[in-house]
C-alpha positions in Angstrom: -175.8 -79.9 67.6 -176.7 -83.5 66.6 -180.2 -84.9 67.5 -178.9 -88.1 69.2 -175.7 -89.7 70.5 -175.9 -93.4 71.1 -173.2 -94.5 73.7 -172.3 -98.2 73.9 -169.8 -99.4 76.5 -168.0 -102.6 75.4 -165.8 -105.3 76.9 -165.3 -108.5 74.9 -168.3 -108.0 72.6 -166.7 -108.8 69.2 -169.4 -111.4 68.5 -172.2 -108.8 69.0 -170.9 -105.4 68.1 -171.1 -105.7 64.3 -174.7 -107.0 64.5 -175.7 -104.2 66.9 -174.1 -101.5 64.7 -175.7 -102.8 61.5 -179.1 -102.8 63.2 -178.6 -99.3 64.6 -177.6 -97.9 61.3 -180.7 -99.4 59.7 -183.1 -98.1 62.4 -181.5 -94.7 62.8 -181.7 -93.9 59.1 -185.2 -92.5 59.6 -184.2 -90.1 62.4 -185.0 -86.4 62.0 -181.6 -84.8 62.3 -178.0 -86.1 62.4 -176.8 -88.7 64.9 -173.6 -90.4 66.1 -172.7 -93.8 67.6 -170.0 -93.8 70.2 -168.4 -97.1 71.3 -166.4 -96.9 74.5 -164.2 -100.0 74.7 -162.4 -101.0 77.9 -159.4 -102.4 76.0 -161.2 -105.7 75.1 -158.7 -108.6 74.6 -161.0 -110.0 71.9 -160.3 -107.0 69.7 -163.8 -105.5 69.8 -162.2 -102.2 69.1 -160.8 -103.4 65.8 -164.3 -104.2 64.5 -165.5 -100.8 65.5 -162.5 -99.1 63.8 -163.5 -100.8 60.5 -167.0 -99.3 60.7 -165.6 -95.9 61.7 -163.5 -95.8 58.6 -166.6 -96.2 56.4 -169.2 -94.3 58.5 -168.3 -90.8 59.7 -171.0 -90.9 62.4 -169.4 -93.8 64.3 -166.6 -93.1 66.8 -164.4 -95.3 68.9 -163.0 -94.4 72.3 -160.5 -96.8 73.8 -159.8 -96.9 77.5 -156.5 -98.6 78.2 -156.0 -100.6 81.4 -159.5 -99.6 82.7 -162.7 -101.6 83.1 -165.7 -99.9 84.6 -169.1 -99.6 83.0 -170.3 -96.4 84.6 -167.0 -94.6 83.9 -167.1 -95.8 80.3 -170.6 -94.5 79.8 -169.7 -91.2 81.5 -166.7 -90.7 79.2 -169.0 -91.3 76.2 -171.6 -88.9 77.4 -168.9 -86.3 78.1 -167.7 -86.5 74.5 -171.1 -86.7 72.9 -172.5 -83.9 70.7 -176.1 -84.9 70.6 -179.0 -83.1 72.2 -180.1 -86.5 73.6 -177.9 -89.2 75.0 -178.9 -92.8 74.6 -177.2 -95.5 76.7 -177.5 -99.2 75.7 -175.6 -102.4 76.1 -173.7 -104.2 73.3 -175.0 -107.7 74.0 -178.2 -107.4 71.9 -180.4 -107.6 75.0 -181.5 -104.0 74.3 -183.4 -103.7 71.0 -182.0 -101.2 68.6 -185.5 -100.8 67.2 -186.6 -99.1 70.3 -184.1 -96.2 69.9 -186.4 -94.1 67.7 -189.4 -94.7 70.0 -187.3 -93.6 73.0 -186.1 -90.5 71.2 -189.6 -89.5 70.1 -190.9 -90.1 73.6 -188.2 -87.8 75.0 -189.0 -85.1 72.5 -192.7 -85.2 72.7 -193.0 -85.6 76.5 -190.3 -83.0 77.3 -189.1 -85.5 79.9 -185.5 -85.2 81.2 -185.2 -89.0 81.1 -186.8 -91.9 79.2 -186.2 -95.3 80.7 -186.8 -98.6 78.9 -188.0 -100.9 81.6 -188.8 -104.5 82.0 -191.6 -103.7 84.5 -193.8 -101.2 82.6 -196.7 -102.1 80.4 -195.4 -104.1 77.4 -192.2 -105.0 79.3 -191.0 -108.5 80.2 -188.0 -110.8 80.8 -187.1 -113.8 78.7 -186.3 -117.3 80.0 -186.0 -116.2 83.7 -186.7 -118.7 86.4 -188.7 -117.9 89.5 -185.5 -117.3 91.6 -183.9 -114.9 89.2 -187.1 -113.1 88.6 -187.6 -112.6 92.4 -184.0 -111.4 92.9 -184.3 -109.0 90.0 -187.5 -107.4 91.3 -186.2 -107.3 94.9 -183.0 -105.6 94.0 -184.8 -103.2 91.7 -187.4 -102.2 94.4 -184.6 -101.9 97.0 -182.7 -99.5 94.6 -185.8 -97.5 94.0 -186.4 -97.1 97.7 -182.8 -96.1 98.4 -182.7 -93.3 95.8 -186.4 -92.3 96.4 -187.7 -92.8 92.9 -191.0 -94.0 91.4 -189.2 -95.2 88.2 -190.0 -98.9 87.9 -186.5 -99.9 86.8 -183.8 -97.6 88.1 -181.3 -100.4 87.4 -181.9 -100.2 83.6 -178.9 -99.8 81.4 -181.2 -98.7 78.5 -182.3 -95.1 78.8 -182.2 -91.7 77.1 -181.2 -88.4 78.8 -181.2 -84.8 77.7 -177.6 -83.7 77.3 -178.1 -80.5 79.3 -179.4 -82.6 82.3 -176.2 -84.7 82.1 -173.9 -81.6 82.0 -175.7 -80.1 85.0 -175.5 -83.3 87.2 -172.1 -84.5 86.1 -170.1 -82.7 88.9 -172.3 -84.3 91.6 -171.9 -87.9 90.4 -169.8 -90.8 91.8 -168.7 -92.9 88.9 -168.0 -96.5 89.8 -169.8 -99.8 89.1 -172.3 -100.7 86.4 -175.5 -98.8 87.2 -175.0 -95.2 86.2 -178.8 -94.6 86.1 -178.9 -94.8 89.9 -176.3 -92.1 90.1 -178.2 -89.9 87.6 -181.4 -90.2 89.6 -179.8 -89.6 93.0 -178.1 -86.5 91.6 -181.4 -85.2 90.2 -184.1 -85.7 92.9 -186.8 -83.9 90.9 -185.9 -85.4 87.5 -188.9 -85.8 85.2 -189.2 -89.2 83.5 -191.1 -91.3 81.1 -191.1 -95.1 80.8 -191.3 -97.5 77.8 -191.8 -101.2 78.4 -189.4 -103.5 76.5 -188.7 -107.2 76.3 -185.4 -108.1 77.9 -184.2 -111.0 75.8 -181.6 -113.7 76.6 -178.0 -113.2 75.5 -177.2 -115.2 72.4 -173.5 -114.7 72.1 -170.6 -114.0 74.5 -170.5 -114.2 78.2 -172.4 -112.1 80.8 -170.4 -109.6 82.8 -172.7 -110.0 85.8 -170.6 -111.9 88.3 -169.5 -111.6 91.9 -167.5 -108.5 91.4 -170.4 -106.6 89.7 -172.8 -107.8 92.4 -170.5 -106.7 95.2 -170.0 -103.3 93.5 -173.8 -102.9 93.3 -174.1 -103.6 97.1 -171.5 -101.1 97.9 -173.1 -98.5 95.6 -176.5 -99.0 97.3 -174.9 -98.6 100.8 -173.2 -95.4 99.7 -176.4 -94.0 98.2 -178.4 -95.0 101.2 -176.2 -92.9 103.5 -176.1 -90.1 101.0 -179.8 -89.9 100.1 -181.6 -91.4 103.1 -179.2 -90.3 105.9 -178.1 -87.0 104.3 -174.4 -87.7 104.7 -172.6 -85.2 102.4 -169.4 -85.9 100.4 -170.4 -89.4 99.3 
């Protein structure tokens, strides 16, 4: 079994994916044990997949999974996790807002702490946001705290898209998960009420290239997910 599988969901990230892969290859070269990088592309019209295919022809530890006529962040991550061969599964975005340099630190934290889950969070010691106004900062903290209350967790950033999970924990909780939307960590936490966790603060930087995927549709999907999880976790309604 490999030590680490890095799973990166993409949609129109041609401008960023080559930079991210180069940085990951550089940072992961010191890892103890083999690793793989899995890019799950939702049929990006900007031909992100073509860039990844070029890397995969040179590097045997890079794989591309193309999902045709589909676009859903959680489902893309789940597919990558399902096909991963690593003992630990690392989820990160392709927009360079998640630092590749933190991957080794997160893996070592998971191995040394024996935690099921290591979350890179904006709200732990050493964490911060970049160029956020007062309103955006307030909305982010409010939605984060609301999500934490709904799923009953003390994790400071259950909406983080940057986390590492033991593969056996994923396999165990996979049948209980509802995959839709863009915050799969919420589903993982709700499916594992007693999950052990460790946090690492990180600096969330502004996107330099490409367009953000956070729009009305993503916000509405988040609201629906919170309502469903509220009824499932807080009200005990089964089958959700």
